[in-house]
N, C-alpha and C positions, 0 to 999 in steps of 0.2 A: 504494500500500500504506500502510495506517495504521501508525503507530508508537505503541504504547501506553505510557503512563507506568507506573511501578512500581505505583502504586495501582490503575490499571486492570487490570494483569496479575493482581494478587491477586483483584480482583473477578471477572475472567473465569474464573479457576480455581474460585472458589467457586460461581459460577453453573453452571459446567460439571458439577461434581459433583452439584448439585441437579437440574438439568434432565435429565441423562443417567443419573441414579440410580446413580452410581458413587461409590466412596470416594476420598478424596485419595490413598490408597495405590495404587489402581488407575490413577489419573491419572499418578502418578509412574512406575508400571510402563510405562505407554504412552510417556511421555517418554523413559525410559531405553532402552526397546526401539527407539525411533526412532533414537537415537544408535548403538546397536549395529548396526541395519540399515545405517546410513550407513557405518560402519567396515567391516562385513563385506562389503559390496558392493565396497569398494575393496581390501581386504586378501586376500579369498578364501582364508583359512586360513594366510596367511604367518606363520611363526614368529618374527616380530620381537618382542623383549621389550617388553611394554606395562606401564607403571607407572601405576596408577590411584590418584591421591591424593584422598581424600574428606574433606570436612569433616564436621561432626556435625549439620548442619541439612539442609534439604530438597535443597540442591544436592549435598551428600554422599550423600543417599539416591539421587538420580539416578545418581551415580557407582557406587553399589553395585549398582543394577539392571544397569547396563552391564557391570560386572566379572563379575557372575554369568552373564550371557549369553555373555560372552567365554570364561569358564571352561568352560561346558557345551558350547561349540562347539570346544573343543580349542586355544584360543590360549594363548600363553605369557604369563601374567598375574601380576603382583604387585600386591596391593592394600594400601593404607596408609590408616590413619585418623589424621587430623591432630587429635589429641585434646587441645585446649587449654581445654576448658570442661566444666562439668557439665550444660549446657543442650542436651541432645540432642532433636531433634524426634521426634515419635511415628513418622512414616513412615521416618525414618532407622533407628530401633531395629527396626522390623518388617523392613526390608530387610537389616539387619545379621544378624538371625536367619536370613533366607532364604539369604544367601550362605554362612553356616556349614554349611548343609545340603547344599551341592553340592560342597564342597571340603574335603579333609583339612587343607589349608593355610589357616588362618584369616587374615583381614586383620591386618597388623602394626600395632600401636598405637604411635603416635609421640607421646610427651608433650613438653611444652615445655621439654625439657632438652638439646636438641641431639642426640638419639639417631637422627637421620637421617644422620649423618656417614658411617656405614658402608654406606649404600645406594649402589650403583654404577649410574650411568646412562650408557650409552654414547651416542656421537654418532648412532648409527643406531637407537637405541631410540625409543619413542614415550611421551610423557608425557601423561596425561589429567588435566587440572586440574578437579576437582569440589570445590574447597575452600569457596569463598564464592560466593553468588549475588547477586541484585539487592537483597537486604535489608541488605547491609552498610552501616553508617553511621559507621564509625570506622576509623582505620588499623589494620592487623594488628599484633600485637606483634612484638618484635624477632626472636624465634625463627622465626616464620612468614615474616618478611621474609628471613631468612637462607635458608629453604627455597626461596623464590622465586628468590633469587640462585643457588642450586644448580641450579635448572632452567635458568636462562640460561647459566650456565657450562658446562653439559653440551652445549649446542648441539643437543640432541635436538629432534625435531619435537614441538611442544606444542599439544595440542588442548584448548581450554577449553569447558566446558559452560555454555551460556546467556550467560555474560559472563566475561571474564578476572577471576580472583579478585583482589580489592583495588580493582577499578574501581567507582566509584559510577555510578548512573544519572542523577543530577541535580545533581552538584557536582564541582568539580575535584579532582584528586589532588595532594596536597602534595609528594609525592616519588615519582619513577618507580620507586624500589626497593620501593615498597609494592604494586606491581601485577605480576601475571604477564604476561609478554610472549608472547602466543600467536601461533603461526603461523596457526591457524585457530580460529574460534569457531562453534559450532553453537548458534544462538539459537532459543529456543522460540517458535514461531508467527510472530513478527516480529522484525526486528533492533532494536537499541537506538539512541537518538539519539547516544550517545557514540561509536558506530562512525563517525560522519561529521564530527565536530568536529576542527579542527586539533590541539588539545592532547591529545585522548584517542584519536583514530583510530589512533595509532601502537601501541597496545597489542594490536591484532589485525591481522595482515597481510591476512587474508581472513575473510569470514564467510558463513554460509548460514543461512537460516531453515528450521526443521523444523516441519511441521504436526503438532501433537500432539492435534488434534481439539477445540480449544476451541470452545465453543458458537457456531455460525454466526450465530445471531440476535444474540448479543451483539457479535460482531465486526462485523457489518454495521451495527447500529443505534448503536453507541457512537461518539460524535464524539471525535476526537483532536486534540491541538494540533499534531501533526507528521504530515506525509504524505511518503512517498517516491515520487518521480516517475520512472516508467519508461515503456516503450512502451504498456503496457496502460492507463496513466493518461492519456496524451496523445492516444491514438487517438480517443477519443470527442470530443475538442476540435476535431478537424479539420473544416473547413467545405468540402465539395465544391463545385466550380464547375458552374454550369448551362450548358447548351448555348449559349444566346443571351446569355451574359454579355459585357460589354465592359469596357474599361479604366476607365470611369467607375464601375463597380461595386466597384472594388478600391482606391479611395482615392488620395490624393495626399500623398506624404511630402515635407516640406521639411527638408533637412539643413542646419543652420546651423553652420558650423565652418571650420576651416582657418586657417592664418596662414602667413607666409613660412617655408618649410622644413617645414611640416606640412600641406600640401594633401593628402598621401596619406591622412590620417585621414578627410577628407571624401570622398575617392575611395572608400575601403573601405566606409564607412557607406552611401554612395549605392548602390554595387554590391550590397551585402548587402540593402538595402531592396528593390531590384528583384528580386533572386533569391529573396527570401522571398515575393514575390507581389504587391507593391504595383503598382497600375495605372499610376501616374505618380510620378516622383521629380524633384525640383528641388533643386539644391545652391546654397546662398547662401554665397559665399566672397569673399575679397579679390580684387582685380584680378589679382594674380599667379597665381591659380589657374585663370583662365578658359581659357587655351589648353590646359593639360594635361588638364583635365577634359573639355573638348569632344573632344579627340583620344582620350583613354583610354576614355571611356564615352559613345559616341554616343547611347545610349538615355536619358541623363540631361540634363535641361535645366539651364541655369546662369544664375544672377543674381549680379552682382558688386557689392560695396561700392564706394564712391567711393575708398576708400583702397587703396593698392597692396599693403600688407603685412599689415594687420590689419582685422578687422571693427570699424567705428566707428559704423555706423548701420544698423540692421536695418529695411529698408523694402522692401516687396514688394507687388505688386498681384494676387497669386494668393490662392486660398482653400484652403490645405492642410487635410487631414484630421487630420494630426498633425505636430508639429515635433520633430525629433531635434536637440538642441543641445548643443554643448560639445566635440565631438571636434576636437582640434587648435586650439581656439579661442584659446588664450593668455589671460593674465590681466593685460594691460597696463591702465593707468588708463583709457584711452579705451574699451577693450573692456569693462571692468567697468562703466563708466557706461552704455554702450549696452545691455549685458545687463540692467541694472537697469531701464532705461526700457522695454525689451521686456517684461519680466515684469509690470510694473505695468499694461500695457495688453492683454496677451495673454489670450485666452479659449480658445485651441486646446489640445487635449490635448498633453502634453509627455512626451518621453523625454529625460532629462538625464544626461550622462556627463562624465567627464574634467574639463576646465577649467570646465565649467558647474557641476560639483559644488564645485570649488575656490573659484569666485566666490561660491557660496552660503555656503560655510563661512566666508568672510571677512566676510560681511554677512548674518547669520542672520535679520535682520528681513525679508529678501526671501522667506523660506519661506512667509509668510502670503499671498503673492501667487500661489503655485502653484495651478493648478486641482486640484480633488479628483481622486484616482487618477493623479496624475502619477507616472511611473515613474523612480526614481533607480537608477543602476547602479554603485555605488562598489566599488572594491577596498578591502581592509581599511584602508589608510592614509587613503583619502578618506572612508571611513565614520567613522574616528576624528575627523577634522577636523569632521565634521558633528555627531556625538553626544557627543564627548568620549572620554577614555580609559576602558578597562575593565580589570578585574583578571583576568578569565578569560573563556572562551568563553560561559559561561552568563550572565554579566553583560552581555556584548556582545549576546546575543540579547534579553535583557530590555530593555536600553536601546533597541535597534532597534525592538522592538515598541511601546514607549512613544512613540518618535519617530513611528512609522507611525500610531498612534492619534491623536496630537496634531494632525497635519497631514493625516490621511487619505490617506497616500501608500503606494505599493507600493515596497518597497526590496529591491533585488537585491544580496546580498552575494556578490561574485564570489570564487571560489576553487576548490579541487579538488572539493569538493561544494558547488557554488553553491546558496545558500539564498535563496529568495524569502520575504520577510516582508510580511504584510499584517495589520494589527491584531494579533490574538493568535495567528495561524496561521503555521506554518512549512512550506515546501515544499522538500524536499531533492532536487536533481537527481542523476541517476545516470550521465549520459553525460559524455564528455570525458576528456582524458588530459594528461600532462605536456608534450606537444608544444605545447600551447596557450599555454605560458609564453613568448610571443613578442610583440613589438610589433605592435599593430594588431588583435589578436584581440578586444579590448574594443570597438574601433570597429565591427567586424563585428557584434558582439552588439547594439549600439545600432541599427544598420541593420535587423537581423532583427526585433527587437521593434517598431521603428517601422513596418516594413512590415506586420506582423501587426495592429497597431492600425489602420492605414489600411484594412485589409480588413474591419474591423468586429469584430475580437476585442476583448472587454473587457480592460481594462488588466491585471488579475491573470492572466487566461487568456493574454494575449499574452506576458507575462513568463515564465510557466511553460512554455508551448509553445516560445517563442523560445529559451529557455535549453536546453531539451532538443534542439531542432534544431541549435543551435550546437555542442553537445558531440557529437552524433551525427555531424554533418558532419566534425568533426575526427577522430572515431574511424574513419570511412571513409577519410578522407585519409591516415590513419596507415598504411594498408596499402601505399600506394605511396611514402610519404616518410619514415616513421620519425619518432621524437621530435625529433631534432636538426634535421632539414631541413624540418619542417612550418612553414609561414608562413601569415599571415592570409589571403592570397589563396586558398590551397588550401581553406580552410574554405568560402569562397564557392563555389568551383568544385564542391564535392561537396554543396552544399545540396540540389540536386535529388535526389541519391541518398538523402539523409536523408528527404526526403518519400516517395520510393518505398519505402524500407525500412519505413515505417509499415505497409504492406499486404503485406509479405512474410511468408509462413508460416515458422515455425521449421524449420531444416534437420533432415532425418531423422537419427537416430542411425546411425552408420556401419554397424553390423551389420545394420540393417534395409535400408539402401540396397543392401548387397551381395547381398541376397536377391532383388532386383528386376532385371529386364533393363534395361540402359541404354537410354534413349530417344534420346540424342543425344550427340555427342562434344563435349567442352569445347575451345574454341579457344585456341591459344597458351598452354595451361597455366593460363589465368586462371580464377578462380571464375565459375561460371555466374551470369549476371545482372549482372556488373560491367561498367562501360562500357569500351570499347576506346579506346585512344589512337591 
């Protein structure tokens, strides 16, 4: 799914009115009606008090359309106009007239003098935030901030229209009191980038995109800087296997890593590379790792360094398709020297993680020796060591894009919404869960991505697809283990399920399923299609 910038959204609205021969007021009616339909489907006429707070711009106009439909369908609605300026939009004024025609109780005007203090909002009420939209470019005044605090203090369910009021689309917020903290945001056509960044995602617990009929040609043809990656985006990337394929068709991964006490990192990366589909996997580890790897993973071949505890000389007589390097490697002086010598002579595609990244950050001159399209998989602290400190998430992304352009690298910023950066493009992953905050999950990702590169996936594709599979595997494993007990090995164990899930059709809605005769019994109370232990 494409994520459009503020400017692109405005352009899309304009072209939609021109190409569909409708007015901007009719487009606003369409948007507000979609919000009403969403609420009506869930509330079914329930008489919960609904407080609709409207600004005086187009976001407020959307709120007035919603309020009008709620009123005409018999809901318990109170509408308020946050009236702090004389600059009312044309479509707001039109819809203000419309709502006065359907109710004897006109919207309450709130001026910037604290006259909202008598408004009573119960904890079981619903607040609809339609005050500011994507056009906001400065902090709200003190009075509006106080209104936002009243929302929070009420603990009522807060629904924001398009974007939480006070939140910008393209820059950080100076003070969290400047923003509505929404339980749910209904975003028009596509979500906003700020829903996925660590510093701004907290302002909406959940979001959903509503289709308001923006011109399809515009949506399809317009290139965006940001894409959201889910099943529909990765399914076309999948490469099916042919009947007469053999292991030689699926590449050879060399995992270089491990040190005394950290052989498990090489173990996890090697197992993940195999489970992601690599034809062959060889682990290059210190001598201390030989026996444990041979016993734990019989499918993996092992080459050992001459040193017992650390890698001090990378020398092998195989021709790997890709080298995954850095997991558990350590940063000792001898290892650093060996790493440098390897980079200066290596021509094989690379996936670099963990201590490989730390060694690069200590000697950034080595970056020029990386092959084009090398994949780096840093967590935020490792990224900071590579590109320097940033003041906010937007600067972080800009600095990462510049870094990617300079060295022609693919950079994977690991996190709750892992973002893959290549040149000026951002790809935001949608799979994964907090259970992945456990040692070794990054090593697994290195193995998965390396395995995909070995199978012939291009670097950017391997990163995007690998991150999706990694998160989806963890989501599936969560069903059996929960957040606290999920470990990195579980992610590898369910990687096959993640592949299979790509081709599963969405489950039927319960009411439809009940209308059909059951074809088979579910065994042991487990979900149909889940593996049995």
